[in-house]
C-alpha positions as CSV (number, residue, x, y, z in Angstrom):
1,M,-3.5,-15.2,-34.0
2,F,-4.1,-18.1,-36.4
3,H,-7.8,-18.9,-36.2
4,R,-8.7,-16.6,-39.1
5,W,-6.6,-18.6,-41.5
6,W,-8.7,-21.1,-43.4
7,F,-6.0,-23.8,-43.5
8,V,-6.1,-24.2,-39.7
9,K,-9.0,-26.6,-40.4
10,L,-6.4,-28.9,-41.9
11,L,-4.5,-29.2,-38.7
12,R,-4.6,-32.7,-37.3
13,K,-5.3,-33.5,-33.6
14,T,-3.0,-36.5,-33.5
15,E,0.6,-37.2,-34.5
16,P,1.2,-36.9,-38.2
17,S,0.5,-40.0,-40.3
18,P,0.9,-40.6,-44.0
19,P,-1.7,-38.6,-45.9
20,A,-4.5,-40.4,-47.7
21,R,-4.5,-40.6,-51.5
22,S,-7.1,-37.9,-51.6
23,G,-4.6,-35.4,-49.9
24,P,-4.3,-31.7,-50.7
25,S,-4.2,-30.9,-54.4
26,R,-1.3,-29.0,-55.9
27,E,-3.3,-25.8,-55.8
28,Q,-4.2,-26.4,-52.1
29,Q,-0.5,-27.0,-51.4
30,E,0.5,-23.8,-53.1
31,L,-2.2,-21.8,-51.1
32,I,-1.1,-23.4,-47.8
33,L,2.5,-22.4,-48.4
34,R,1.6,-18.9,-49.4
35,E,-0.5,-18.4,-46.3
36,W,2.2,-20.0,-44.2
37,E,4.7,-17.5,-45.6
38,V,2.4,-14.6,-44.8
39,I,2.1,-15.8,-41.2
40,R,5.9,-16.5,-41.0
41,D,6.7,-12.9,-42.1
42,R,4.3,-11.4,-39.6
43,L,5.5,-13.5,-36.8
44,T,9.1,-12.7,-37.7
45,T,8.3,-9.0,-37.3
46,Y,6.5,-9.6,-34.0
47,A,9.3,-11.8,-32.6
48,A,11.9,-9.2,-33.7
49,D,10.0,-6.5,-31.8
50,R,9.8,-8.7,-28.6
51,V,13.5,-9.6,-28.7
52,T,14.4,-5.9,-29.3
53,L,12.2,-4.8,-26.4
54,A,13.8,-7.4,-24.1
55,G,17.3,-6.1,-25.1
56,E,16.2,-2.6,-24.2
57,I,15.0,-3.7,-20.8
58,F,18.2,-5.6,-20.1
59,R,20.3,-2.6,-21.0
60,A,18.3,-0.4,-18.6
61,A,18.2,-2.9,-15.8
62,E,21.7,-4.4,-15.8
63,L,22.7,-6.0,-12.5
64,Q,26.1,-6.6,-10.8
65,L,25.5,-9.4,-8.3
66,P,28.1,-10.7,-5.8
67,P,28.6,-14.5,-5.7
68,E,26.9,-14.7,-2.3
69,E,23.6,-13.7,-3.8
70,A,23.2,-17.1,-5.2
71,A,19.5,-17.2,-6.1
72,P,19.3,-13.7,-7.8
73,R,22.6,-14.6,-9.6
74,R,21.1,-17.8,-11.0
75,D,18.0,-16.0,-12.2
76,Y,20.1,-13.2,-13.8
77,L,22.4,-15.6,-15.6
78,W,19.5,-17.7,-16.8
79,A,17.8,-14.5,-18.1
80,L,20.9,-13.6,-20.0
81,E,21.1,-17.0,-21.6
82,A,17.4,-16.9,-22.5
83,Y,17.8,-13.5,-24.1
84,E,20.8,-14.7,-26.2
85,A,18.9,-17.9,-27.2
86,A,15.9,-15.8,-28.3
87,G,18.1,-13.8,-30.5
88,R,19.7,-16.9,-32.0
89,L,16.2,-18.4,-32.7
90,L,15.1,-15.2,-34.4
91,D,18.2,-15.4,-36.7
92,E,17.9,-19.1,-37.4
93,A,14.1,-19.8,-37.4
94,A,13.0,-22.4,-39.9
95,D,9.3,-22.6,-38.9
96,L,6.6,-20.9,-36.8
97,P,7.4,-22.7,-33.6
98,D,11.0,-21.5,-33.7
99,L,9.7,-17.9,-33.9
100,A,7.2,-18.5,-31.2
101,A,10.0,-19.9,-29.0
102,A,12.0,-16.7,-29.7
103,V,9.1,-14.7,-28.3
104,V,8.6,-17.0,-25.3
105,L,12.3,-17.0,-24.3
106,A,12.5,-13.2,-24.7
107,E,9.5,-12.8,-22.4
108,R,10.7,-15.4,-20.0
109,A,14.1,-13.6,-19.9
110,V,12.5,-10.4,-18.9
111,E,10.5,-12.2,-16.2
112,R,13.6,-13.9,-14.8
113,L,15.4,-10.5,-14.9
114,A,12.6,-9.1,-12.8
115,A,13.0,-12.0,-10.4
116,A,16.7,-11.3,-10.0
117,H,16.0,-7.7,-9.2
118,A,13.4,-8.7,-6.7
119,G,15.7,-11.1,-5.0
120,H,18.5,-8.6,-5.0
121,A,16.2,-6.1,-3.2
122,G,15.1,-8.7,-0.7
123,A,11.6,-9.0,-2.2
124,R,9.6,-12.0,-3.3
125,P,9.6,-12.4,-7.1
126,A,6.3,-12.4,-8.8
127,A,5.0,-15.7,-10.1
128,P,5.9,-16.3,-13.7
129,A,3.2,-16.2,-16.4
130,V,1.7,-19.6,-17.3
131,R,1.5,-19.8,-21.1
132,C,-1.2,-21.4,-23.3
133,F,-0.1,-24.8,-24.4
134,Y,-2.1,-24.6,-27.6
135,N,-0.5,-21.4,-28.7
136,P,2.2,-19.9,-26.4
137,L,1.7,-16.5,-28.1
138,H,-1.7,-16.2,-26.6
139,P,-2.4,-14.1,-23.4
140,P,-1.3,-15.8,-20.2
141,V,-3.4,-18.4,-18.5
142,P,-5.3,-16.8,-15.6
143,P,-4.9,-18.5,-12.2
144,R,-7.7,-20.9,-11.4
145,T,-9.1,-20.1,-8.0
146,T,-12.0,-21.6,-6.1
147,A,-13.7,-19.4,-3.5
148,T,-13.5,-21.1,-0.1
149,R,-13.5,-20.0,3.4
150,P,-10.2,-20.1,5.3
151,G,-9.4,-23.5,6.7
152,K,-11.7,-25.3,4.4
153,K,-10.8,-27.4,1.4
154,A,-12.2,-26.7,-2.0
155,R,-15.2,-28.8,-2.8
156,Q,-14.6,-31.1,-5.7
157,R,-17.4,-31.2,-8.3
158,P,-18.8,-34.7,-8.6
159,H,-19.8,-34.3,-12.3
160,H,-16.6,-33.4,-14.1
161,G,-17.6,-33.6,-17.8
162,A,-15.4,-34.9,-20.6
163,R,-15.0,-31.5,-22.1
164,E,-14.0,-29.9,-18.8
165,A,-11.5,-32.7,-18.2
166,A,-10.1,-32.0,-21.7
167,A,-9.9,-28.3,-20.9
168,D,-8.1,-29.0,-17.7
169,R,-5.6,-31.3,-19.3
170,R,-3.2,-28.6,-20.5
171,P,-2.8,-24.9,-19.7
172,A,-5.1,-22.9,-21.9
173,C,-5.8,-19.2,-22.3
174,P,-9.4,-18.1,-21.8
175,D,-10.3,-18.3,-25.5
176,C,-8.8,-21.7,-26.1
177,R,-10.4,-23.0,-22.9
178,R,-13.8,-21.7,-24.0
179,A,-13.3,-23.4,-27.4
180,I,-12.5,-26.7,-25.9
181,L,-15.5,-26.5,-23.5
182,A,-17.7,-25.7,-26.6
183,G,-16.4,-28.8,-28.4
184,Q,-14.4,-26.7,-30.8
185,Q,-10.8,-26.8,-31.8
186,P,-8.7,-24.1,-30.1
187,D,-6.5,-21.6,-31.9
188,I,-3.5,-23.8,-32.3
189,L,0.0,-22.8,-33.4
190,P,0.8,-24.7,-36.6
191,A,4.0,-26.2,-37.8
192,L,5.0,-27.1,-41.4
193,L,6.3,-30.6,-41.9
194,P,8.6,-30.8,-44.9
195,A,7.9,-33.0,-47.9
196,G,8.7,-36.6,-47.2
197,A,8.4,-36.3,-43.5
198,T,5.4,-38.7,-43.2
199,G,6.2,-40.9,-46.1
200,P,8.4,-41.2,-49.3
201,H,6.1,-39.1,-51.4
202,S,4.2,-37.1,-48.8
203,P,3.6,-33.4,-49.4
204,R,4.4,-30.6,-47.0
205,V,1.6,-30.5,-44.5
206,L,0.5,-28.3,-41.6
207,V,0.0,-29.9,-38.2
208,P,-0.4,-28.7,-34.7
209,Y,3.1,-27.8,-33.4
210,F,2.7,-30.2,-30.5
211,S,2.1,-33.1,-33.0
212,V,5.5,-32.9,-34.4
213,P,7.6,-35.8,-33.1
214,Q,9.9,-34.8,-30.3
215,Q,13.0,-36.0,-32.2
216,W,12.2,-33.4,-34.9
217,S,11.4,-30.5,-32.7
218,P,12.3,-29.5,-29.1
219,W,9.2,-27.3,-29.0
220,S,6.4,-29.9,-29.3
221,T,6.4,-31.0,-25.7
222,T,7.7,-27.8,-24.0
223,G,5.2,-25.1,-25.2
224,C,7.9,-23.6,-27.3
225,G,10.2,-23.4,-24.3
226,A,7.5,-22.1,-21.9
227,Y,7.8,-25.1,-19.6
228,D,11.5,-26.1,-20.0
229,D,14.3,-24.2,-18.2
230,S,16.8,-26.1,-20.2
231,A,15.6,-24.5,-23.5
232,P,18.1,-21.6,-23.6
233,A,21.1,-23.9,-23.1
234,L,19.6,-26.3,-25.7
235,V,19.4,-23.5,-28.3
236,L,22.9,-22.2,-27.5
237,R,24.3,-25.7,-28.1
238,G,22.5,-25.7,-31.4
239,E,20.4,-28.7,-30.6
240,H,17.2,-27.0,-31.8
241,R,18.5,-27.5,-35.4
242,R,18.8,-31.3,-35.1
243,R,15.9,-32.7,-37.1
244,S,15.7,-36.3,-38.3
245,T,13.9,-35.0,-41.4
246,G,17.1,-33.2,-42.4
247,S,15.4,-29.8,-42.5
């Protein structure tokens, strides 16, 4: 979604640090912000569509579960919380990761709703999608399988290269994995740090969303809520808005 934007080349691979004196010029800053606003508007529309679709699915698949169906009931209540949290994020989003989290939570809500229905019917729920860490809006991560005969362990490859180790470090969609294996930067979801975030006179700067310090963003270590079941409750408590930068 973001690889075609020129300013992705400015994303840093490490945690943000004070910019050098030869940082972006005023013109570059203005261009970065204009492009960021275009992406924000497009992602807002996409997130609104996903949250709306989730709402339609919930209305069509409402469940009434007795207390004795504990597991389906937990799934259903979590799904309701996740859907509500997605709507709140959509209304209050300050940056691209907030909007991405709205999409992730809306889609996870539908997944957990399906799990509740499966449990209620006595069936085994489908495995949830594994989302790309580099950009949770990417297609799901396909399962990694190794062809082995029954009863035999998978053979470990003796020569596990550095690039392949890097590609295995975090869940990656096929495109991002191929980029890492080729020694290229994957298509990373960016975040916009406000002015002064990395120093008294630092400009607003784009960084990979996972480089934002955890105390500033709940999404940097959780794949925008993809890997954290406490994310809906956190949003409903309003903790997603607590940023040490004051933004």
